[in-house]
Backbone of each chain as ProteinMPNN parsed JSONL, in Angstrom:
{"seq_chain_A": "MYTVIEVVILVCLIGGAFFALTAGVGILRMPDFYSRAHPAGKSDTLAQTLIFIGLAFHSLHHEDLGLTAGVKLVLTAVFLFITAPTAVHAITRAAHLDGLKVWTKDGRDDN", "coords_chain_A": {"N_chain_A": [[0.861, -1.17, 0.004], [0.216, 2.4, -0.086], [2.669, 4.628, 1.174], [2.842, 7.078, 3.904], [3.887, 9.493, 3.154], [3.518, 9.408, 0.405], [0.786, 9.475, 0.235], [0.373, 12.066, 1.19], [1.668, 13.601, -0.825], [0.03, 12.967, -2.985], [-2.485, 13.959, -2.183], [-1.974, 16.73, -2.031], [-1.116, 17.31, -4.721], [-3.41, 16.479, -6.262], [-5.408, 17.988, -5.055], [-4.394, 20.577, -5.617], [-4.518, 20.643, -8.418], [-7.249, 20.423, -8.763], [-8.098, 22.965, -7.677], [-6.764, 24.585, -9.509], [-8.11, 24.022, -11.854], [-10.637, 24.966, -11.112], [-10.11, 27.714, -10.76], [-9.55, 28.36, -13.479], [-12.071, 27.829, -14.732], [-13.674, 29.63, -13.351], [-12.534, 32.101, -14.046], [-13.172, 32.077, -16.747], [-16.067, 31.97, -16.662], [-17.305, 33.794, -14.858], [-19.35, 36.698, -14.332], [-18.412, 39.512, -14.428], [-15.63, 41.846, -14.356], [-14.827, 42.262, -11.67], [-15.781, 40.099, -10.186], [-14.368, 38.122, -11.548], [-11.877, 38.539, -10.487], [-11.886, 37.193, -8.129], [-11.512, 34.183, -8.444], [-8.987, 34.397, -9.713], [-7.417, 35.555, -7.787], [-7.628, 33.997, -5.385], [-8.275, 31.212, -5.689], [-6.31, 30.465, -7.491], [-3.895, 31.12, -6.22], [-4.029, 29.379, -4.043], [-4.016, 26.938, -5.5], [-1.488, 26.958, -6.68], [0.17, 27.023, -4.401], [-0.445, 24.532, -3.129], [0.341, 22.69, -5.094], [3.083, 23.224, -5.362], [3.938, 22.599, -2.762], [3.451, 19.856, -2.786], [5.219, 19.001, -4.805], [7.585, 19.771, -3.627], [7.603, 18.071, -1.295], [7.807, 15.606, -2.711], [10.357, 15.94, -3.997], [11.975, 16.133, -1.76], [11.676, 13.656, -0.735], [12.715, 11.903, -2.648], [15.958, 11.144, -3.018], [17.697, 11.595, -5.175], [17.053, 13.934, -6.527], [17.922, 15.923, -4.787], [18.612, 18.224, -2.099], [18.557, 20.899, -2.81], [16.63, 21.289, -4.905], [14.239, 21.001, -3.493], [14.4, 23.182, -1.745], [14.448, 25.317, -3.541], [11.917, 24.994, -4.724], [10.267, 25.61, -2.477], [10.962, 28.188, -2.04], [10.213, 29.436, -4.486], [7.346, 28.954, -4.208], [6.731, 30.513, -1.848], [7.414, 33.116, -2.791], [5.576, 33.311, -4.935], [3.266, 33.143, -3.526], [3.271, 35.531, -2.156], [3.337, 37.509, -4.239], [1.385, 36.958, -6.209], [-1.417, 37.408, -5.207], [-0.921, 40.149, -4.78], [-0.423, 41.246, -7.28], [-2.972, 40.781, -8.425], [-4.489, 42.446, -6.832], [-3.42, 44.926, -7.495], [-4.271, 45.129, -10.158], [-7.059, 45.143, -9.838], [-7.396, 47.47, -8.36], [-6.487, 49.363, -10.201], [-8.453, 49.049, -12.17], [-10.699, 49.915, -10.661], [-10.033, 52.557, -10.139], [-10.059, 53.463, -12.725], [-12.679, 53.618, -13.093], [-14.405, 51.446, -13.656], [-17.543, 49.817, -13.999], [-19.59, 48.12, -11.553], [-20.977, 44.869, -11.845], [-24.421, 44.09, -11.552], [-27.358, 42.056, -10.83], [-29.738, 42.962, -11.852], [-28.776, 44.96, -13.386], [-28.55, 47.571, -12.478], [-26.806, 50.483, -11.116], [-24.875, 50.935, -8.338], [-23.163, 52.842, -7.501]], "CA_chain_A": [[0.011, -0.034, 0.001], [0.941, 3.603, -0.146], [3.225, 5.214, 2.4], [2.214, 8.24, 4.312], [4.44, 10.666, 2.373], [2.904, 9.392, -0.919], [-0.56, 9.977, 0.375], [0.445, 13.548, 1.399], [1.91, 14.135, -2.119], [-1.151, 12.73, -3.866], [-3.604, 14.887, -1.772], [-1.487, 18.056, -2.382], [-1.135, 17.526, -6.174], [-4.736, 16.468, -6.859], [-6.101, 19.265, -4.637], [-3.927, 21.756, -6.308], [-4.998, 20.539, -9.807], [-8.662, 20.724, -8.665], [-8.253, 24.384, -7.542], [-6.359, 25.248, -10.733], [-9.196, 23.997, -12.823], [-11.719, 25.836, -10.607], [-9.718, 29.065, -11.14], [-9.75, 28.536, -14.916], [-13.496, 27.875, -15.052], [-14.165, 30.812, -12.775], [-12.1, 33.248, -14.809], [-13.874, 32.067, -18.006], [-17.501, 31.958, -16.673], [-17.812, 34.786, -14.067], [-19.984, 37.687, -15.186], [-17.816, 40.811, -14.77], [-14.185, 41.788, -13.948], [-14.504, 42.188, -10.194], [-15.942, 38.711, -9.789], [-13.326, 37.277, -12.069], [-10.66, 38.688, -9.737], [-11.829, 36.24, -7.052], [-10.815, 32.999, -8.81], [-7.688, 34.654, -10.047], [-6.582, 35.89, -6.619], [-7.698, 33.04, -4.323], [-8.12, 29.769, -6.043], [-5.029, 30.296, -8.221], [-2.857, 31.144, -5.17], [-4.091, 28.086, -3.302], [-3.611, 25.88, -6.347], [0.077, 26.876, -6.906], [0.818, 26.607, -3.165], [-0.566, 23.083, -2.928], [1.151, 21.88, -6.028], [4.498, 23.385, -5.08], [4.208, 21.794, -1.564], [3.491, 18.438, -3.113], [6.448, 18.735, -5.504], [8.703, 19.856, -2.61], [7.634, 16.793, -0.553], [8.329, 14.586, -3.584], [11.828, 16.062, -4.254], [12.712, 15.828, -0.579], [11.523, 12.189, -0.492], [13.617, 11.204, -3.545], [17.258, 11.816, -2.733], [18.469, 11.928, -6.36], [16.868, 15.343, -6.958], [18.77, 16.771, -3.954], [17.923, 19.169, -1.248], [18.479, 22.204, -3.431], [15.444, 21.351, -5.56], [13.19, 21.352, -2.518], [14.562, 24.582, -1.267], [14.019, 26.205, -4.622], [10.476, 24.904, -4.832], [9.649, 26.329, -1.404], [11.257, 29.662, -2.297], [9.199, 29.858, -5.534], [5.996, 28.981, -3.697], [6.629, 31.609, -0.955], [7.441, 34.29, -3.546], [4.358, 33.38, -5.655], [2.195, 33.36, -2.457], [3.199, 36.979, -1.913], [3.224, 38.368, -5.431], [0.146, 36.731, -7.076], [-2.484, 38.276, -4.781], [-0.581, 41.64, -4.874], [-0.754, 41.642, -8.692], [-4.425, 40.834, -8.653], [-5.016, 43.602, -6.096], [-3.064, 46.068, -8.255], [-5.098, 45.2, -11.369], [-8.42, 45.48, -9.494], [-7.367, 48.852, -7.976], [-6.368, 50.14, -11.393], [-9.746, 49.072, -12.773], [-11.605, 50.781, -9.907], [-9.619, 53.947, -10.371], [-10.419, 53.804, -14.066], [-14.156, 53.786, -13.156], [-15.12, 50.26, -14.202], [-18.74, 49.64, -13.285], [-19.833, 46.811, -10.94], [-22.135, 44.149, -12.422], [-25.458, 43.582, -10.704], [-28.189, 41.152, -11.603], [-30.731, 43.707, -12.63], [-28.254, 45.95, -14.321], [-28.494, 48.877, -11.903], [-25.422, 50.819, -10.655], [-25.062, 51.488, -6.963], [-22.051, 53.86, -7.22]], "C_chain_A": [[0.828, 1.264, 0.004], [1.545, 4.058, 1.181], [2.549, 6.571, 2.731], [2.615, 9.456, 3.499], [3.851, 10.646, 0.922], [1.495, 9.851, -0.869], [-0.66, 11.5, 0.429], [0.684, 14.167, 0.018], [0.742, 14.03, -3.031], [-2.262, 13.795, -3.48], [-3.164, 16.308, -2.27], [-1.653, 18.263, -3.892], [-2.576, 17.445, -6.747], [-5.596, 17.658, -6.395], [-5.704, 20.452, -5.319], [-4.462, 21.8, -7.776], [-6.487, 20.864, -9.815], [-8.918, 22.329, -8.594], [-7.776, 25.197, -8.789], [-7.475, 25.256, -11.772], [-10.405, 24.893, -12.408], [-11.392, 27.327, -10.992], [-9.952, 29.343, -12.63], [-11.214, 28.718, -15.282], [-14.072, 29.162, -14.493], [-13.806, 32.06, -13.559], [-12.893, 33.271, -16.142], [-15.412, 32.392, -17.837], [-18.119, 33.095, -15.749], [-18.327, 35.94, -14.873], [-19.276, 39.018, -15.398], [-16.383, 40.711, -14.179], [-13.984, 41.59, -12.505], [-14.776, 40.786, -9.69], [-14.951, 37.75, -10.37], [-12.047, 37.428, -11.274], [-10.628, 37.691, -8.59], [-11.197, 34.95, -7.375], [-9.402, 33.221, -9.077], [-6.854, 34.906, -8.78], [-6.554, 34.826, -5.541], [-7.461, 31.683, -4.713], [-6.799, 29.527, -6.729], [-3.887, 30.21, -7.215], [-2.814, 29.819, -4.37], [-3.631, 26.936, -4.13], [-2.02, 25.801, -6.476], [0.776, 26.507, -5.535], [0.706, 25.154, -2.886], [0.321, 22.293, -3.866], [2.664, 22.032, -5.76], [4.868, 22.609, -3.726], [4.336, 20.338, -1.865], [4.755, 18.102, -3.85], [7.645, 18.786, -4.567], [8.803, 18.532, -1.763], [8.243, 15.69, -1.446], [9.868, 14.752, -3.849], [12.664, 15.906, -2.856], [12.691, 14.349, -0.21], [12.495, 11.443, -1.393], [14.95, 11.948, -3.517], [18.024, 12.156, -4.038], [18.258, 13.309, -6.937], [17.678, 16.247, -6.037], [17.99, 17.697, -3.121], [17.712, 20.551, -1.873], [17.117, 22.361, -4.275], [14.248, 21.707, -4.628], [13.198, 22.708, -2.074], [14.044, 25.546, -2.295], [12.518, 26.208, -4.791], [9.79, 25.746, -3.73], [9.838, 27.773, -1.589], [10.319, 30.192, -3.348], [7.807, 29.962, -4.997], [5.837, 30.204, -2.766], [6.543, 32.938, -1.742], [6.073, 34.432, -4.353], [3.181, 33.677, -4.652], [2.095, 34.845, -2.06], [2.783, 37.79, -3.143], [1.898, 38.188, -6.204], [-1.048, 37.485, -6.577], [-2.219, 39.785, -4.823], [-0.854, 42.066, -6.276], [-2.153, 41.751, -8.959], [-5.079, 42.092, -8.009], [-4.68, 44.928, -6.91], [-3.935, 46.241, -9.513], [-6.556, 45.661, -10.987], [-8.418, 46.971, -9.036], [-7.292, 49.764, -9.242], [-7.741, 50.199, -12.122], [-10.722, 49.974, -12.045], [-11.326, 52.214, -10.086], [-10.042, 54.424, -11.717], [-11.927, 53.928, -14.206], [-14.897, 52.707, -13.785], [-16.394, 50.032, -13.329], [-18.872, 48.183, -12.768], [-21.051, 46.193, -11.522], [-23.106, 43.826, -11.3], [-26.504, 42.825, -11.506], [-29.224, 41.837, -12.424], [-30.185, 44.854, -13.398], [-28.127, 47.34, -13.768], [-27.058, 49.129, -11.355], [-25.513, 51.536, -9.357], [-24.032, 52.541, -6.614], [-22.664, 55.265, -7.127]], "O_chain_A": [[2.054, 1.199, 0.094], [0.925, 3.859, 2.226], [1.79, 7.115, 1.929], [1.798, 10.327, 3.197], [3.701, 11.694, 0.294], [1.017, 10.528, -1.779], [-1.552, 12.133, -0.137], [0.016, 15.141, -0.328], [0.487, 14.954, -3.802], [-2.867, 14.42, -4.352], [-3.976, 16.999, -2.887], [-2.247, 19.253, -4.319], [-2.933, 18.242, -7.615], [-6.368, 18.244, -7.154], [-6.537, 21.309, -5.613], [-4.808, 22.866, -8.285], [-6.967, 21.507, -10.749], [-9.759, 22.896, -9.292], [-8.273, 26.284, -9.085], [-7.761, 26.248, -12.444], [-11.081, 25.48, -13.252], [-12.252, 28.069, -11.467], [-10.471, 30.393, -13.007], [-11.571, 29.626, -16.033], [-14.929, 29.751, -15.152], [-14.627, 32.962, -13.729], [-13.251, 34.347, -16.62], [-16.004, 33.002, -18.727], [-19.322, 33.339, -15.839], [-17.838, 36.185, -15.976], [-19.485, 39.638, -16.44], [-15.982, 39.696, -13.61], [-13.091, 40.848, -12.095], [-14.044, 40.315, -8.819], [-14.693, 36.691, -9.799], [-11.186, 36.551, -11.35], [-9.554, 37.345, -8.097], [-10.322, 34.564, -6.6], [-8.592, 32.36, -8.734], [-5.693, 34.5, -8.723], [-5.559, 34.729, -4.823], [-6.575, 31.013, -4.183], [-6.215, 28.457, -6.557], [-3.016, 29.347, -7.327], [-1.76, 29.253, -4.08], [-2.951, 26.04, -3.63], [-1.396, 24.744, -6.386], [1.788, 25.808, -5.504], [1.681, 24.553, -2.436], [0.975, 21.334, -3.458], [3.424, 21.076, -5.916], [5.961, 22.057, -3.603], [5.186, 19.643, -1.309], [5.346, 17.053, -3.598], [8.578, 17.99, -4.669], [9.882, 17.978, -1.553], [9.096, 14.929, -0.99], [10.578, 13.748, -3.911], [13.855, 15.595, -2.857], [13.553, 13.855, 0.517], [13.062, 10.438, -0.964], [15.084, 13.112, -3.894], [18.947, 12.968, -3.978], [19.077, 13.826, -7.697], [18.106, 17.304, -6.501], [16.815, 17.947, -3.391], [16.792, 21.277, -1.496], [16.556, 23.456, -4.323], [13.41, 22.557, -4.928], [12.161, 23.369, -2.009], [13.299, 26.474, -1.981], [11.903, 27.258, -4.975], [8.855, 26.497, -4.01], [8.922, 28.546, -1.31], [9.697, 31.24, -3.172], [7.117, 30.943, -5.275], [4.83, 30.898, -2.907], [5.715, 33.79, -1.42], [5.51, 35.524, -4.431], [2.24, 34.399, -4.983], [1.034, 35.347, -1.692], [1.937, 38.678, -3.039], [1.366, 39.141, -6.774], [-1.694, 38.165, -7.374], [-3.146, 40.591, -4.893], [-1.449, 43.121, -6.495], [-2.583, 42.682, -9.641], [-6.025, 42.686, -8.526], [-5.482, 45.858, -6.998], [-4.29, 47.361, -9.881], [-7.18, 46.444, -11.703], [-9.39, 47.67, -9.318], [-7.959, 50.796, -9.313], [-8.137, 51.251, -12.622], [-11.484, 50.709, -12.672], [-12.244, 53.029, -10.18], [-10.354, 55.601, -11.902], [-12.428, 54.289, -15.271], [-15.931, 52.951, -14.406], [-16.327, 50.053, -12.1], [-18.4, 47.214, -13.363], [-22.068, 46.865, -11.696], [-22.706, 43.354, -10.235], [-26.54, 42.934, -12.731], [-29.571, 41.404, -13.523], [-30.924, 45.64, -13.991], [-27.654, 48.233, -14.47], [-26.251, 48.22, -11.162], [-26.13, 52.595, -9.249], [-24.052, 53.075, -5.505], [-21.944, 56.239, -6.906]]}, "seq_chain_B": "MVSHWAMLLAGGIVLLAIVLVLVRALLGPTIYDRILAVNTFGTKTIIVVAILSILRGRPELLDIALLYTLINFVVTIAILKYKEAGRLD", "coords_chain_B": {"N_chain_B": [[6.228, 5.776, -7.346], [3.611, 6.166, -7.851], [3.298, 8.845, -7.491], [4.349, 9.981, -9.731], [2.393, 9.557, -11.679], [0.359, 11.119, -10.567], [1.553, 13.649, -10.827], [1.617, 13.876, -13.573], [-1.137, 13.869, -14.133], [-1.911, 16.183, -12.711], [-0.419, 18.109, -14.134], [-1.681, 17.918, -16.772], [-4.272, 18.769, -16.055], [-3.768, 21.361, -15.236], [-2.883, 22.39, -17.626], [-5.182, 22.26, -19.147], [-6.705, 24.143, -17.732], [-5.173, 26.374, -18.42], [-5.864, 26.665, -21.128], [-8.586, 27.493, -20.795], [-8.194, 29.9, -19.555], [-6.84, 31.313, -21.426], [-8.82, 31.574, -23.416], [-10.49, 33.461, -22.118], [-8.611, 35.564, -22.138], [-8.573, 36.13, -24.775], [-11.257, 36.804, -25.379], [-11.941, 38.766, -23.515], [-13.731, 41.599, -22.362], [-12.923, 44.158, -21.348], [-9.667, 45.767, -20.96], [-8.608, 45.177, -18.526], [-9.572, 42.646, -17.92], [-8.075, 41.194, -19.76], [-5.425, 41.665, -18.816], [-5.622, 40.434, -16.313], [-6.152, 37.831, -17.029], [-3.842, 37.142, -18.428], [-1.927, 37.392, -16.388], [-2.763, 35.276, -14.686], [-2.314, 33.234, -16.422], [0.451, 33.241, -16.596], [1.103, 32.473, -13.933], [0.133, 29.805, -13.992], [1.689, 28.718, -15.935], [4.223, 28.765, -14.674], [3.644, 26.809, -12.739], [3.47, 24.529, -14.429], [5.922, 24.387, -15.577], [7.478, 23.825, -13.231], [6.424, 21.319, -12.52], [7.183, 19.798, -14.812], [9.937, 20.012, -14.462], [10.453, 18.467, -12.118], [9.34, 16.042, -12.911], [10.84, 15.22, -15.16], [13.305, 15.093, -13.932], [15.179, 17.196, -13.97], [16.639, 19.533, -12.407], [17.469, 22.075, -13.027], [15.57, 23.471, -14.4], [13.937, 24.577, -12.443], [15.133, 26.953, -11.679], [14.517, 28.521, -13.887], [11.761, 28.665, -13.547], [11.61, 30.124, -11.157], [12.7, 32.492, -12.004], [10.825, 33.219, -13.975], [8.629, 33.706, -12.352], [9.452, 36.191, -11.096], [9.612, 37.811, -13.441], [7.012, 37.743, -14.349], [5.489, 39.105, -12.32], [6.639, 41.632, -12.419], [6.179, 42.449, -15.006], [3.364, 42.573, -15.079], [2.871, 44.687, -13.305], [4.217, 46.66, -14.663], [2.723, 46.923, -17.058], [0.286, 47.832, -16.063], [1.062, 50.24, -14.94], [1.781, 51.579, -17.319], [-0.719, 51.618, -18.588], [-2.077, 53.294, -16.82], [-0.563, 55.701, -16.6], [0.287, 56.318, -19.136], [2.941, 56.366, -19.857], [6.243, 54.979, -19.192], [8.258, 55.872, -17.585]], "CA_chain_B": [[5.832, 5.711, -8.713], [2.237, 6.751, -8.02], [3.29, 10.331, -7.486], [4.535, 10.377, -11.107], [1.057, 9.679, -12.337], [-0.336, 12.314, -9.968], [2.092, 14.805, -11.393], [1.163, 13.968, -14.988], [-2.527, 14.295, -14.112], [-2.012, 17.593, -12.323], [0.037, 18.953, -15.267], [-2.721, 17.949, -17.687], [-5.411, 19.639, -15.643], [-3.356, 22.766, -15.277], [-2.866, 22.834, -19.051], [-6.685, 22.518, -19.491], [-7.085, 25.454, -17.121], [-4.519, 27.411, -19.253], [-6.672, 26.872, -22.244], [-9.82, 28.242, -20.421], [-7.793, 31.317, -19.157], [-6.465, 31.872, -22.716], [-10.079, 31.978, -24.005], [-10.883, 34.684, -21.436], [-7.711, 36.583, -22.551], [-8.923, 36.494, -26.144], [-12.586, 37.343, -25.365], [-12.095, 39.786, -22.438], [-14.342, 42.83, -22.856], [-11.99, 45.239, -20.986], [-8.273, 45.489, -21.005], [-8.25, 44.548, -17.244], [-9.771, 41.194, -18.057], [-6.994, 40.526, -20.441], [-4.249, 41.687, -17.973], [-5.815, 39.446, -15.276], [-6.041, 36.474, -17.591], [-2.382, 36.882, -18.797], [-1.253, 37.185, -15.183], [-3.037, 33.924, -14.213], [-1.59, 32.356, -17.435], [1.83, 33.213, -16.21], [1.228, 31.698, -12.806], [-0.081, 28.455, -14.312], [2.907, 28.315, -16.69], [5.242, 28.534, -13.664], [3.326, 25.472, -12.187], [3.771, 23.536, -15.471], [7.463, 24.337, -15.71], [8.023, 23.152, -12.065], [5.994, 19.926, -12.589], [8.05, 19.273, -15.793], [11.283, 19.899, -13.924], [10.51, 17.388, -11.201], [8.996, 14.865, -13.63], [11.975, 14.795, -15.98], [14.534, 15.055, -13.196], [16.069, 18.274, -14.384], [16.411, 20.666, -11.422], [17.797, 23.418, -13.56], [14.381, 24.151, -14.882], [13.441, 25.3, -11.351], [15.699, 28.382, -11.79], [13.731, 29.254, -14.928], [10.425, 28.902, -12.96], [11.758, 31.214, -10.203], [12.949, 33.758, -12.83], [9.639, 33.624, -14.589], [7.857, 34.345, -11.282], [9.843, 37.591, -10.963], [9.248, 38.564, -14.637], [5.535, 37.856, -14.454], [5.012, 40.174, -11.42], [7.12, 42.937, -12.809], [5.506, 42.773, -16.292], [1.99, 42.969, -14.759], [2.868, 46.056, -12.674], [4.618, 47.648, -15.721], [1.672, 47.096, -17.994], [-0.656, 48.64, -15.329], [1.614, 51.623, -14.869], [1.706, 52.127, -18.614], [-2.126, 51.933, -18.86], [-2.508, 54.407, -15.967], [0.093, 56.97, -16.775], [0.583, 56.511, -20.527], [4.416, 56.244, -20.188], [6.8, 53.982, -18.332], [9.282, 56.459, -16.689]], "C_chain_B": [[4.431, 6.279, -8.872], [2.233, 8.239, -8.121], [3.606, 10.828, -8.897], [3.231, 10.527, -11.889], [0.289, 10.841, -11.818], [0.18, 13.571, -10.572], [1.667, 14.947, -12.843], [-0.313, 14.376, -15.064], [-2.678, 15.776, -13.75], [-1.535, 18.556, -13.409], [-0.981, 19.032, -16.337], [-3.866, 18.756, -17.331], [-5.033, 21.046, -15.65], [-3.243, 23.297, -16.715], [-4.204, 23.049, -19.553], [-7.086, 23.862, -18.941], [-6.389, 26.623, -17.829], [-5.333, 27.69, -20.447], [-7.938, 27.768, -21.942], [-9.374, 29.664, -20.199], [-7.46, 32.06, -20.452], [-7.728, 32.347, -23.451], [-10.555, 33.241, -23.396], [-9.954, 35.84, -21.97], [-8.088, 37.022, -23.981], [-10.299, 37.225, -26.164], [-12.624, 38.756, -24.629], [-12.64, 41.145, -22.878], [-13.469, 44.05, -22.536], [-10.53, 44.809, -21.023], [-7.845, 44.843, -19.624], [-8.535, 43.097, -17.249], [-8.606, 40.501, -18.719], [-5.723, 40.534, -19.625], [-4.374, 40.601, -16.868], [-5.561, 37.998, -15.858], [-4.497, 36.118, -17.944], [-1.599, 36.665, -17.503], [-1.489, 35.759, -14.603], [-2.396, 32.906, -15.121], [-0.195, 32.178, -17.035], [2.008, 32.333, -14.91], [1.081, 30.137, -13.127], [1.083, 27.911, -15.122], [4.005, 27.993, -15.726], [5.0, 27.045, -13.066], [3.716, 24.308, -13.149], [5.234, 23.306, -15.594], [8.064, 23.563, -14.467], [7.687, 21.7, -12.08], [6.933, 19.194, -13.557], [9.438, 18.995, -15.267], [11.391, 18.663, -13.032], [10.288, 16.006, -11.909], [10.129, 14.335, -14.496], [13.338, 14.673, -15.21], [15.562, 16.081, -13.612], [15.87, 19.442, -13.516], [16.755, 22.039, -11.903], [16.622, 24.177, -14.057], [13.681, 24.897, -13.756], [13.972, 26.77, -11.257], [14.864, 29.129, -12.79], [12.34, 29.567, -14.373], [10.53, 30.035, -11.963], [11.944, 32.572, -10.971], [11.67, 34.191, -13.44], [8.574, 34.209, -13.626], [8.138, 35.845, -11.17], [9.316, 38.409, -12.156], [7.778, 38.806, -14.751], [4.928, 38.977, -13.563], [5.42, 41.536, -12.002], [6.412, 43.372, -14.135], [4.058, 43.247, -16.004], [1.951, 44.42, -14.266], [3.26, 47.077, -13.756], [3.532, 47.958, -16.694], [0.533, 48.003, -17.34], [-0.228, 50.044, -15.301], [1.497, 52.332, -16.195], [0.294, 52.523, -18.99], [-2.572, 53.155, -18.089], [-1.924, 55.728, -16.367], [0.418, 57.297, -18.236], [2.076, 56.509, -20.906], [4.97, 55.389, -19.05], [7.858, 54.585, -17.323], [8.715, 57.097, -15.501]], "O_chain_B": [[4.101, 6.821, -9.927], [1.346, 8.848, -8.719], [3.212, 11.936, -9.263], [3.019, 11.482, -12.637], [-0.395, 11.509, -12.594], [-0.594, 14.494, -10.828], [1.384, 16.059, -13.291], [-0.701, 15.136, -15.951], [-3.442, 16.516, -14.369], [-2.1, 19.63, -13.613], [-1.195, 20.134, -16.842], [-4.44, 19.409, -18.203], [-5.839, 21.9, -16.02], [-3.474, 24.477, -16.983], [-4.404, 23.966, -20.35], [-7.747, 24.641, -19.627], [-6.92, 27.733, -17.854], [-5.51, 28.858, -20.794], [-8.289, 28.654, -22.721], [-10.084, 30.585, -20.605], [-7.74, 33.251, -20.589], [-7.709, 33.42, -24.053], [-11.024, 34.095, -24.148], [-10.434, 36.946, -22.221], [-7.919, 38.191, -24.329], [-10.457, 38.185, -26.918], [-13.239, 39.722, -25.082], [-12.019, 41.786, -23.726], [-13.296, 44.906, -23.403], [-10.219, 43.621, -21.107], [-6.877, 44.085, -19.561], [-7.794, 42.339, -16.624], [-8.193, 39.407, -18.333], [-4.971, 39.561, -19.677], [-3.394, 39.94, -16.525], [-4.892, 37.146, -15.273], [-4.018, 34.998, -17.767], [-0.687, 35.839, -17.487], [-0.562, 35.123, -14.102], [-1.978, 31.839, -14.672], [0.334, 31.069, -17.114], [2.956, 31.552, -14.822], [1.818, 29.311, -12.588], [1.422, 26.735, -14.991], [4.697, 26.996, -15.935], [5.911, 26.23, -12.922], [4.215, 23.266, -12.722], [5.714, 22.178, -15.702], [8.999, 22.775, -14.611], [8.523, 20.878, -11.706], [7.439, 18.121, -13.229], [10.047, 17.961, -15.539], [12.334, 17.885, -13.179], [10.914, 14.998, -11.583], [10.35, 13.126, -14.556], [14.346, 14.223, -15.755], [16.756, 15.784, -13.584], [15.029, 20.292, -13.809], [16.395, 23.044, -11.29], [16.657, 25.405, -14.135], [12.885, 25.789, -14.049], [13.271, 27.669, -10.793], [14.528, 30.29, -12.554], [11.783, 30.619, -14.685], [9.62, 30.862, -11.907], [11.401, 33.61, -10.594], [11.383, 35.388, -13.463], [7.759, 35.053, -13.998], [7.22, 36.664, -11.15], [8.704, 39.467, -12.006], [7.321, 39.869, -15.17], [4.008, 39.686, -13.97], [4.614, 42.466, -12.057], [6.1, 44.55, -14.316], [3.588, 44.206, -16.615], [1.154, 45.244, -14.715], [2.739, 48.191, -13.791], [3.394, 49.1, -17.133], [-0.076, 48.822, -18.027], [-1.001, 50.957, -15.589], [1.166, 53.516, -16.248], [0.067, 53.566, -19.605], [-3.341, 53.969, -18.599], [-2.62, 56.738, -16.471], [0.787, 58.431, -18.544], [2.44, 56.628, -22.076], [4.274, 55.106, -18.074], [8.28, 53.924, -16.374], [9.456, 57.625, -14.672]]}, "name": "protein", "num_of_chains": 2, "seq": "MYTVIEVVILVCLIGGAFFALTAGVGILRMPDFYSRAHPAGKSDTLAQTLIFIGLAFHSLHHEDLGLTAGVKLVLTAVFLFITAPTAVHAITRAAHLDGLKVWTKDGRDDNMVSHWAMLLAGGIVLLAIVLVLVRALLGPTIYDRILAVNTFGTKTIIVVAILSILRGRPELLDIALLYTLINFVVTIAILKYKEAGRLD"}
């Protein structure tokens, strides 16, 4: 049967892939820009964090890849965890300053 | 061995998500939709490069992934600044 570390790697990778697909569908199907910022900012960040953690566990488990690969993976994950929501926040702020209207179901504008 | 199959599956699903995001980048009504889609496209590309690096046993690709993380962030901020101010200096 599978060892504990393999189960952890599997859960991280499959969960990350699920959230990546959720982010893609959300960005394609959401009705306006501000609601599209939600999957881009949250689901996508969680997806990359989970996948990078899974890859780091795998590379630390297999000695042939070395310790350096795991450290680089964790470093990239931490940097992406900081910069990806910051970039989405900057895009949303620019859109708000540009006067982009918020979508409502009956089409009215509350601003 | 089972984690190799999980990595292949995760890479395939992320590639499918890249296709969905690219459709939004081509459709996008406003320029901000396109910028958001391209930013997400970059993040998912970094994931694919990292998976490829571990899957093929080539750790030097991780440096490319780290570099692309930096470039993706800086390019997004630069495009926004250019849209806002009309110039880059």
